[in-house]
C-alpha positions in Angstrom: -14.7 9.6 30.7 -13.6 9.2 27.1 -15.4 6.8 24.8 -14.1 5.5 21.5 -16.1 5.0 18.3 -14.8 2.5 15.8 -16.0 2.8 12.2 -15.7 -0.6 10.5 -17.0 -0.9 7.0 -18.7 -4.1 5.8 -16.1 -4.3 2.9 -12.6 -3.0 2.8 -12.2 0.8 3.0 -11.9 2.3 -0.5 -8.3 3.4 -1.2 -7.8 7.2 -0.8 -11.4 7.9 -0.2 -13.1 10.9 1.5 -15.5 10.2 4.3 -17.6 12.2 6.7 -19.5 11.2 9.9 -22.3 13.3 11.4 -23.8 12.6 14.8 -27.4 13.5 15.5 -27.3 15.7 18.5 -30.1 14.0 20.4 -30.2 10.5 19.0 -26.7 9.3 19.8 -25.8 10.9 23.1 -27.5 11.5 26.5 -29.2 14.9 26.8 -26.4 16.4 29.0 -23.6 15.4 26.7 -22.4 18.2 24.4 -19.7 17.7 21.8 -17.4 20.4 20.5 -18.2 19.2 17.0 -20.8 16.8 15.7 -19.1 16.2 12.3 -15.9 14.4 11.5 -14.2 14.2 8.1 -11.4 11.9 7.2 -9.6 10.2 4.3 -8.6 6.6 4.0 -5.0 5.7 3.3 -3.7 6.3 -0.2 -2.1 3.5 -2.1 1.7 3.5 -1.9 4.5 1.2 -3.0 8.2 1.6 -2.2 11.3 -0.5 -2.5 12.2 -1.3 1.0 15.3 -3.4 0.3 17.4 -4.3 -2.7 20.6 -6.2 -3.3 22.7 -7.1 -6.3 23.3 -10.8 -6.9 25.9 -12.3 -9.2 25.9 -16.1 -9.7 29.3 -17.4 -8.4 29.4 -20.2 -11.0 28.2 -18.0 -13.9 29.5 -14.4 -13.6 27.3 -13.3 -16.6 24.2 -14.1 -14.6 23.4 -11.0 -12.5 20.2 -10.0 -10.7 18.8 -7.2 -8.7 16.6 -8.6 -5.9 14.2 -6.0 -4.5 11.5 -6.1 -1.9 8.6 -3.9 -2.7 6.2 -3.0 0.1 2.6 -2.0 -0.7 0.2 -0.2 1.6 -2.7 -2.4 0.4 -3.0 -6.0 -1.0 -2.2 -6.4 -4.6 -2.8 -8.9 -7.3 0.7 -10.3 -7.8 -0.1 -11.6 -11.3 -1.2 -8.1 -12.4 1.9 -6.6 -10.8 4.1 -9.0 -12.8 2.2 -8.3 -16.0 1.9 -4.5 -15.7 4.9 -3.6 -13.6 8.0 -2.3 -15.3 11.6 -1.7 -14.4 13.5 1.2 -16.0 17.2 0.8 -16.6 19.8 3.4 -17.4 20.4 3.9 -21.1 24.0 2.6 -20.8 22.7 -0.6 -19.2 19.9 -1.5 -21.7 22.1 -4.3 -23.0 21.4 -6.2 -19.8 17.7 -6.6 -20.5 15.3 -7.1 -17.6 12.5 -9.3 -16.4 10.1 -8.5 -13.7 9.3 -11.6 -11.7 7.8 -12.3 -8.3 9.9 -14.5 -6.0 8.9 -17.1 -3.4 8.3 -14.5 -0.7 6.5 -12.1 -3.0 9.7 -10.1 -3.7 10.8 -9.0 -7.1 
């Protein structure tokens, strides 16, 4: 018979944190139960962000109005206002004349 243990913290798991669990040999399991290892070490998920989709948009009425619409997927919740304020978009040197603005869309896309 296999039993599962679920470790659920009171608050969110810290991002990219190291954890260890140690079982007391006698206090947790019946006397006849013997484990291969009474210690477990693991790491919570690291924070990641990646562009999962992007498309170029040119306004059909105003050909000078061009946009890149990109979807950024994050592994954890983010503060969208902080992302807008602190995020940046790098453009190629020969495209600097275009300027750029990082702005969240309706569906939390940039």
